[in-house]
N, CA, C and O atoms as a GROMACS GRO file, in nm:
protein
  396
    1MET      N    1   6.437   3.767   8.717
    1MET     CA    2   6.487   3.710   8.754
    1MET      C    3   6.589   3.681   8.817
    1MET      O    4   6.620   3.648   8.931
    2ILE      N    5   6.677   3.718   8.632
    2ILE     CA    6   6.848   3.753   8.607
    2ILE      C    7   6.925   3.837   8.783
    2ILE      O    8   7.004   3.792   8.865
    3LEU      N    9   6.862   3.950   8.777
    3LEU     CA   10   6.897   4.059   8.887
    3LEU      C   11   6.845   3.935   9.033
    3LEU      O   12   6.911   3.934   9.137
    4SER      N   13   6.783   3.888   9.025
    4SER     CA   14   6.712   3.887   9.185
    4SER      C   15   6.837   3.743   9.194
    4SER      O   16   6.900   3.737   9.299
    5GLU      N   17   6.856   3.676   9.125
    5GLU     CA   18   6.955   3.571   9.094
    5GLU      C   19   7.143   3.600   9.104
    5GLU      O   20   7.222   3.509   9.129
    6LEU      N   21   7.180   3.730   9.082
    6LEU     CA   22   7.312   3.804   9.090
    6LEU      C   23   7.253   3.853   9.194
    6LEU      O   24   7.229   3.739   9.235
    7GLY      N   25   7.208   3.919   9.275
    7GLY     CA   26   7.224   3.991   9.435
    7GLY      C   27   7.192   4.123   9.437
    7GLY      O   28   7.221   4.200   9.529
    8PHE      N   29   7.121   4.155   9.317
    8PHE     CA   30   7.065   4.260   9.283
    8PHE      C   31   6.956   4.305   9.400
    8PHE      O   32   6.917   4.199   9.448
    9ASN      N   33   6.885   4.424   9.472
    9ASN     CA   34   6.794   4.451   9.498
    9ASN      C   35   6.708   4.512   9.410
    9ASN      O   36   6.747   4.599   9.331
   10LEU      N   37   6.606   4.478   9.417
   10LEU     CA   38   6.510   4.438   9.270
   10LEU      C   39   6.445   4.599   9.366
   10LEU      O   40   6.504   4.699   9.326
   11GLY      N   41   6.330   4.632   9.489
   11GLY     CA   42   6.295   4.722   9.540
   11GLY      C   43   6.337   4.886   9.464
   11GLY      O   44   6.253   4.953   9.403
   12PRO      N   45   6.456   4.920   9.481
   12PRO     CA   46   6.488   5.024   9.394
   12PRO      C   47   6.480   5.040   9.269
   12PRO      O   48   6.445   5.145   9.216
   13ILE      N   49   6.527   4.885   9.181
   13ILE     CA   50   6.540   4.964   9.008
   13ILE      C   51   6.363   4.933   9.045
   13ILE      O   52   6.305   5.038   9.018
   14VAL      N   53   6.299   4.867   9.077
   14VAL     CA   54   6.154   4.906   9.021
   14VAL      C   55   6.011   5.029   9.076
   14VAL      O   56   5.899   5.064   9.040
   15ALA      N   57   6.142   5.064   9.212
   15ALA     CA   58   6.064   5.189   9.233
   15ALA      C   59   6.085   5.335   9.137
   15ALA      O   60   6.019   5.434   9.106
   16SER      N   61   6.213   5.282   9.114
   16SER     CA   62   6.312   5.421   8.988
   16SER      C   63   6.244   5.457   8.846
   16SER      O   64   6.233   5.558   8.776
   17ALA      N   65   6.187   5.266   8.838
   17ALA     CA   66   6.096   5.231   8.660
   17ALA      C   67   5.985   5.346   8.675
   17ALA      O   68   5.948   5.431   8.593
   18GLY      N   69   5.930   5.312   8.850
   18GLY     CA   70   5.761   5.364   8.868
   18GLY      C   71   5.794   5.508   8.803
   18GLY      O   72   5.723   5.556   8.714
   19VAL      N   73   5.880   5.558   8.842
   19VAL     CA   74   5.856   5.737   8.872
   19VAL      C   75   5.938   5.772   8.719
   19VAL      O   76   5.937   5.890   8.685
   20ILE      N   77   5.983   5.711   8.663
   20ILE     CA   78   6.052   5.734   8.538
   20ILE      C   79   5.917   5.714   8.448
   20ILE      O   80   5.865   5.805   8.383
   21GLY      N   81   5.879   5.606   8.455
   21GLY     CA   82   5.696   5.610   8.376
   21GLY      C   83   5.623   5.717   8.412
   21GLY      O   84   5.568   5.785   8.325
   22VAL      N   85   5.614   5.743   8.528
   22VAL     CA   86   5.551   5.844   8.595
   22VAL      C   87   5.550   5.979   8.512
   22VAL      O   88   5.452   6.040   8.470
   23ALA      N   89   5.720   6.018   8.495
   23ALA     CA   90   5.756   6.120   8.446
   23ALA      C   91   5.775   6.161   8.259
   23ALA      O   92   5.794   6.262   8.191
   24LEU      N   93   5.752   5.975   8.231
   24LEU     CA   94   5.733   6.028   8.039
   24LEU      C   95   5.590   6.052   8.007
   24LEU      O   96   5.555   6.129   7.918
   25GLY      N   97   5.499   5.976   8.090
   25GLY     CA   98   5.376   6.038   8.080
   25GLY      C   99   5.386   6.106   8.070
   25GLY      O  100   5.423   6.149   7.961
   26LEU      N  101   5.354   6.207   8.207
   26LEU     CA  102   5.368   6.359   8.160
   26LEU      C  103   5.415   6.462   8.071
   26LEU      O  104   5.405   6.576   8.027
   27GLY      N  105   5.471   6.352   8.072
   27GLY     CA  106   5.572   6.482   7.961
   27GLY      C  107   5.490   6.427   7.829
   27GLY      O  108   5.416   6.499   7.763
   28ALA      N  109   5.508   6.327   7.808
   28ALA     CA  110   5.424   6.349   7.664
   28ALA      C  111   5.320   6.361   7.652
   28ALA      O  112   5.272   6.350   7.539
   29GLN      N  113   5.242   6.387   7.756
   29GLN     CA  114   5.073   6.448   7.734
   29GLN      C  115   5.093   6.574   7.695
   29GLN      O  116   5.011   6.644   7.754
   30THR      N  117   5.165   6.638   7.623
   30THR     CA  118   5.185   6.779   7.586
   30THR      C  119   5.174   6.722   7.460
   30THR      O  120   5.080   6.734   7.381
   31ILE      N  121   5.291   6.649   7.444
   31ILE     CA  122   5.354   6.634   7.311
   31ILE      C  123   5.212   6.531   7.199
   31ILE      O  124   5.211   6.512   7.078
   32VAL      N  125   5.094   6.479   7.328
   32VAL     CA  126   5.018   6.388   7.246
   32VAL      C  127   4.900   6.482   7.186
   32VAL      O  128   4.848   6.456   7.077
   33ARG      N  129   4.861   6.600   7.270
   33ARG     CA  130   4.780   6.636   7.265
   33ARG      C  131   4.841   6.775   7.155
   33ARG      O  132   4.756   6.831   7.085
   34ASP      N  133   4.955   6.811   7.149
   34ASP     CA  134   4.980   6.879   7.055
   34ASP      C  135   4.941   6.820   6.915
   34ASP      O  136   4.867   6.878   6.835
   35VAL      N  137   4.995   6.703   6.897
   35VAL     CA  138   4.973   6.625   6.752
   35VAL      C  139   4.858   6.586   6.760
   35VAL      O  140   4.790   6.643   6.675
   36LEU      N  141   4.771   6.478   6.853
   36LEU     CA  142   4.630   6.552   6.797
   36LEU      C  143   4.583   6.653   6.775
   36LEU      O  144   4.536   6.639   6.661
   37ALA      N  145   4.559   6.770   6.816
   37ALA     CA  146   4.532   6.916   6.746
   37ALA      C  147   4.543   6.948   6.600
   37ALA      O  148   4.474   6.972   6.501
   38GLY      N  149   4.709   6.933   6.653
   38GLY     CA  150   4.766   6.956   6.446
   38GLY      C  151   4.678   6.827   6.365
   38GLY      O  152   4.654   6.834   6.244
   39MET      N  153   4.649   6.753   6.419
   39MET     CA  154   4.597   6.652   6.340
   39MET      C  155   4.481   6.677   6.276
   39MET      O  156   4.464   6.668   6.155
   40PHE      N  157   4.389   6.714   6.369
   40PHE     CA  158   4.258   6.764   6.350
   40PHE      C  159   4.261   6.913   6.295
   40PHE      O  160   4.166   6.962   6.235
   41MET      N  161   4.356   6.967   6.316
   41MET     CA  162   4.326   7.122   6.234
   41MET      C  163   4.373   7.082   6.050
   41MET      O  164   4.314   7.123   5.951
   42LEU      N  165   4.490   6.995   6.055
   42LEU     CA  166   4.486   6.969   5.919
   42LEU      C  167   4.332   6.827   5.856
   42LEU      O  168   4.266   6.844   5.754
   43VAL      N  169   4.327   6.784   5.889
   43VAL     CA  170   4.221   6.713   5.807
   43VAL      C  171   4.095   6.812   5.805
   43VAL      O  172   4.021   6.805   5.707
   44GLU      N  173   4.052   6.945   5.954
   44GLU     CA  174   3.943   6.988   5.929
   44GLU      C  175   3.978   7.120   5.812
   44GLU      O  176   3.876   7.184   5.787
   45ASP      N  177   4.073   7.159   5.755
   45ASP     CA  178   4.171   7.211   5.697
   45ASP      C  179   4.121   7.393   5.718
   45ASP      O  180   4.063   7.482   5.656
   46GLN      N  181   4.190   7.369   5.847
   46GLN     CA  182   4.131   7.550   5.909
   46GLN      C  183   4.215   7.633   5.858
   46GLN      O  184   4.164   7.741   5.828
   47TYR      N  185   4.345   7.620   5.831
   47TYR     CA  186   4.413   7.699   5.770
   47TYR      C  187   4.522   7.584   5.799
   47TYR      O  188   4.530   7.483   5.869
   48GLY      N  189   4.636   7.685   5.671
   48GLY     CA  190   4.766   7.666   5.572
   48GLY      C  191   4.851   7.718   5.576
   48GLY      O  192   4.872   7.776   5.683
   49VAL      N  193   4.948   7.732   5.471
   49VAL     CA  194   5.057   7.814   5.424
   49VAL      C  195   5.005   7.916   5.384
   49VAL      O  196   4.891   7.895   5.344
   50GLY      N  197   5.040   8.025   5.374
   50GLY     CA  198   4.964   8.150   5.313
   50GLY      C  199   4.891   8.200   5.353
   50GLY      O  200   4.903   8.321   5.338
   51ASP      N  201   4.746   8.147   5.444
   51ASP     CA  202   4.698   8.244   5.514
   51ASP      C  203   4.688   8.260   5.593
   51ASP      O  204   4.692   8.171   5.678
   52GLN      N  205   4.653   8.464   5.635
   52GLN     CA  206   4.671   8.572   5.759
   52GLN      C  207   4.582   8.484   5.819
   52GLN      O  208   4.497   8.454   5.735
   53ILE      N  209   4.562   8.434   5.917
   53ILE     CA  210   4.488   8.404   6.093
   53ILE      C  211   4.536   8.544   6.270
   53ILE      O  212   4.625   8.626   6.294
   54GLU      N  213   4.459   8.511   6.315
   54GLU     CA  214   4.460   8.620   6.414
   54GLU      C  215   4.451   8.508   6.471
   54GLU      O  216   4.380   8.437   6.400
   55THR      N  217   4.500   8.428   6.606
   55THR     CA  218   4.496   8.362   6.728
   55THR      C  219   4.513   8.405   6.858
   55THR      O  220   4.608   8.481   6.876
   56MET      N  221   4.458   8.383   6.936
   56MET     CA  222   4.521   8.461   7.096
   56MET      C  223   4.627   8.586   7.018
   56MET      O  224   4.609   8.622   6.901
   57GLU      N  225   4.721   8.634   7.095
   57GLU     CA  226   4.727   8.714   7.081
   57GLU      C  227   4.847   8.788   6.975
   57GLU      O  228   4.914   8.890   6.995
   58VAL      N  229   4.844   8.665   6.817
   58VAL     CA  230   4.925   8.622   6.720
   58VAL      C  231   4.866   8.693   6.610
   58VAL      O  232   4.744   8.687   6.615
   59SER      N  233   4.910   8.757   6.512
   59SER     CA  234   4.815   8.755   6.367
   59SER      C  235   4.919   8.757   6.304
   59SER      O  236   5.026   8.776   6.361
   60GLY      N  237   4.909   8.740   6.186
   60GLY     CA  238   5.017   8.746   6.073
   60GLY      C  239   5.018   8.655   5.960
   60GLY      O  240   4.906   8.645   5.909
   61LEU      N  241   5.115   8.580   5.902
   61LEU     CA  242   5.044   8.530   5.779
   61LEU      C  243   5.172   8.367   5.762
   61LEU      O  244   5.282   8.387   5.710
   62VAL      N  245   5.142   8.250   5.802
   62VAL     CA  246   5.088   8.130   5.833
   62VAL      C  247   5.224   8.072   5.730
   62VAL      O  248   5.207   8.029   5.616
   63GLU      N  249   5.311   8.079   5.774
   63GLU     CA  250   5.464   8.037   5.727
   63GLU      C  251   5.512   7.852   5.708
   63GLU      O  252   5.601   7.826   5.627
   64SER      N  253   5.447   7.740   5.788
   64SER     CA  254   5.476   7.662   5.793
   64SER      C  255   5.353   7.570   5.963
   64SER      O  256   5.328   7.595   6.081
   65VAL      N  257   5.315   7.457   5.848
   65VAL     CA  258   5.281   7.369   5.988
   65VAL      C  259   5.257   7.235   6.008
   65VAL      O  260   5.214   7.149   5.930
   66GLY      N  261   5.284   7.230   6.098
   66GLY     CA  262   5.329   7.082   6.100
   66GLY      C  263   5.212   7.057   6.212
   66GLY      O  264   5.129   7.142   6.247
   67LEU      N  265   5.225   6.888   6.273
   67LEU     CA  266   5.153   6.784   6.329
   67LEU      C  267   5.201   6.902   6.453
   67LEU      O  268   5.134   7.004   6.437
   68ARG      N  269   5.290   6.914   6.558
   68ARG     CA  270   5.296   6.985   6.677
   68ARG      C  271   5.297   7.162   6.692
   68ARG      O  272   5.241   7.231   6.778
   69ILE      N  273   5.384   7.207   6.575
   69ILE     CA  274   5.388   7.345   6.583
   69ILE      C  275   5.329   7.412   6.459
   69ILE      O  276   5.311   7.346   6.356
   70THR      N  277   5.300   7.536   6.466
   70THR     CA  278   5.255   7.609   6.355
   70THR      C  279   5.312   7.731   6.376
   70THR      O  280   5.276   7.788   6.479
   71THR      N  281   5.390   7.787   6.305
   71THR     CA  282   5.495   7.902   6.283
   71THR      C  283   5.382   8.015   6.204
   71THR      O  284   5.333   7.989   6.094
   72VAL      N  285   5.358   8.119   6.264
   72VAL     CA  286   5.352   8.301   6.245
   72VAL      C  287   5.381   8.352   6.179
   72VAL      O  288   5.340   8.278   6.089
   73ARG      N  289   5.438   8.451   6.116
   73ARG     CA  290   5.485   8.555   6.059
   73ARG      C  291   5.398   8.704   6.076
   73ARG      O  292   5.305   8.741   6.005
   74SER      N  293   5.439   8.752   6.156
   74SER     CA  294   5.315   8.886   6.198
   74SER      C  295   5.425   8.960   6.144
   74SER      O  296   5.537   8.921   6.114
   75GLN      N  297   5.343   9.141   6.132
   75GLN     CA  298   5.336   9.218   6.047
   75GLN      C  299   5.443   9.274   6.066
   75GLN      O  300   5.495   9.355   5.990
   76ASP      N  301   5.514   9.209   6.245
   76ASP     CA  302   5.649   9.350   6.213
   76ASP      C  303   5.775   9.226   6.218
   76ASP      O  304   5.832   9.211   6.326
   77GLY      N  305   5.800   9.174   6.148
   77GLY     CA  306   5.842   9.047   6.059
   77GLY      C  307   5.932   8.968   6.285
   77GLY      O  308   6.050   8.936   6.303
   78THR      N  309   5.828   8.965   6.387
   78THR     CA  310   5.887   8.793   6.459
   78THR      C  311   5.781   8.704   6.410
   78THR      O  312   5.665   8.731   6.379
   79LEU      N  313   5.870   8.547   6.409
   79LEU     CA  314   5.796   8.478   6.394
   79LEU      C  315   5.764   8.361   6.495
   79LEU      O  316   5.846   8.277   6.534
   80TRP      N  317   5.686   8.367   6.515
   80TRP     CA  318   5.579   8.285   6.613
   80TRP      C  319   5.559   8.134   6.618
   80TRP      O  320   5.464   8.076   6.567
   81TYR      N  321   5.635   8.090   6.669
   81TYR     CA  322   5.610   7.939   6.700
   81TYR      C  323   5.487   7.902   6.837
   81TYR      O  324   5.510   7.903   6.958
   82LEU      N  325   5.346   7.867   6.760
   82LEU     CA  326   5.200   7.839   6.823
   82LEU      C  327   5.224   7.694   6.862
   82LEU      O  328   5.249   7.636   6.756
   83ARG      N  329   5.226   7.638   6.927
   83ARG     CA  330   5.164   7.497   6.988
   83ARG      C  331   5.051   7.450   6.911
   83ARG      O  332   4.947   7.504   6.948
   84ASN      N  333   5.034   7.359   6.806
   84ASN     CA  334   4.907   7.298   6.808
   84ASN      C  335   4.823   7.312   6.929
   84ASN      O  336   4.765   7.413   6.967
   85GLY      N  337   4.828   7.170   6.994
   85GLY     CA  338   4.780   7.221   7.137
   85GLY      C  339   4.707   7.318   7.218
   85GLY      O  340   4.594   7.303   7.263
   86GLU      N  341   4.799   7.440   7.236
   86GLU     CA  342   4.762   7.555   7.293
   86GLU      C  343   4.691   7.654   7.176
   86GLU      O  344   4.669   7.767   7.219
   87ILE      N  345   4.648   7.631   7.022
   87ILE     CA  346   4.574   7.694   7.015
   87ILE      C  347   4.414   7.723   7.062
   87ILE      O  348   4.370   7.608   7.048
   88LEU      N  349   4.318   7.790   7.102
   88LEU     CA  350   4.197   7.734   7.148
   88LEU      C  351   4.100   7.808   7.024
   88LEU      O  352   3.987   7.765   7.000
   89LYS      N  353   4.144   7.892   6.970
   89LYS     CA  354   4.129   7.980   6.874
   89LYS      C  355   4.128   8.056   6.745
   89LYS      O  356   4.173   8.170   6.739
   90VAL      N  357   4.090   8.007   6.666
   90VAL     CA  358   4.181   8.090   6.536
   90VAL      C  359   4.049   8.193   6.476
   90VAL      O  360   3.927   8.180   6.484
   91GLY      N  361   4.134   8.295   6.417
   91GLY     CA  362   4.031   8.316   6.318
   91GLY      C  363   4.116   8.339   6.130
   91GLY      O  364   4.210   8.417   6.114
   92ASN      N  365   4.054   8.253   6.006
   92ASN     CA  366   4.152   8.279   5.922
   92ASN      C  367   4.069   8.386   5.856
   92ASN      O  368   3.947   8.376   5.868
   93LYS      N  369   4.125   8.502   5.777
   93LYS     CA  370   4.142   8.577   5.685
   93LYS      C  371   4.158   8.568   5.531
   93LYS      O  372   4.123   8.654   5.450
   94SER      N  373   4.216   8.452   5.508
   94SER     CA  374   4.234   8.372   5.422
   94SER      C  375   4.158   8.339   5.300
   94SER      O  376   4.198   8.357   5.184
   95GLN      N  377   4.050   8.292   5.336
   95GLN     CA  378   3.860   8.160   5.367
   95GLN      C  379   3.826   8.224   5.292
   95GLN      O  380   3.839   8.346   5.310
   96PRO      N  381   3.776   8.183   5.192
   96PRO     CA  382   3.627   8.242   5.111
   96PRO      C  383   3.528   8.224   5.189
   96PRO      O  384   3.507   8.127   5.263
   97LYS      N  385   3.426   8.375   5.163
   97LYS     CA  386   3.246   8.344   5.229
   97LYS      C  387   3.187   8.195   5.107
   97LYS      O  388   3.191   8.182   4.985
   98ASN      N  389   3.142   8.117   5.212
   98ASN     CA  390   3.038   8.049   5.140
   98ASN      C  391   2.968   8.110   5.205
   98ASN      O  392   2.956   8.123   5.327
   99ILE      N  393   2.871   8.190   5.043
   99ILE     CA  394   2.717   8.231   5.055
   99ILE      C  395   2.642   8.084   4.982
   99ILE      O  396   2.519   8.076   4.971
   0.00000   0.00000   0.00000
């Protein structure tokens, strides 16, 4: 209301705010998905630091586990940064068998 009283045209400002809001919402969608997947992964204890895992086309030793990113060091020394929301299938070679 103050900007309207000062003579500013509010139409373009409101339209810009709407476009920026949509862009932020779409951009934040992947971050939210990664964080939620990371929380479930940590709560379910799927893997942890020091575990030998195989996921997608990456196989190696888990160096760090975060809410958004998991880092895995492969046998050839490559450090892979995996977004938790993109990990659909993981095999943990370090977890003991439950008999």
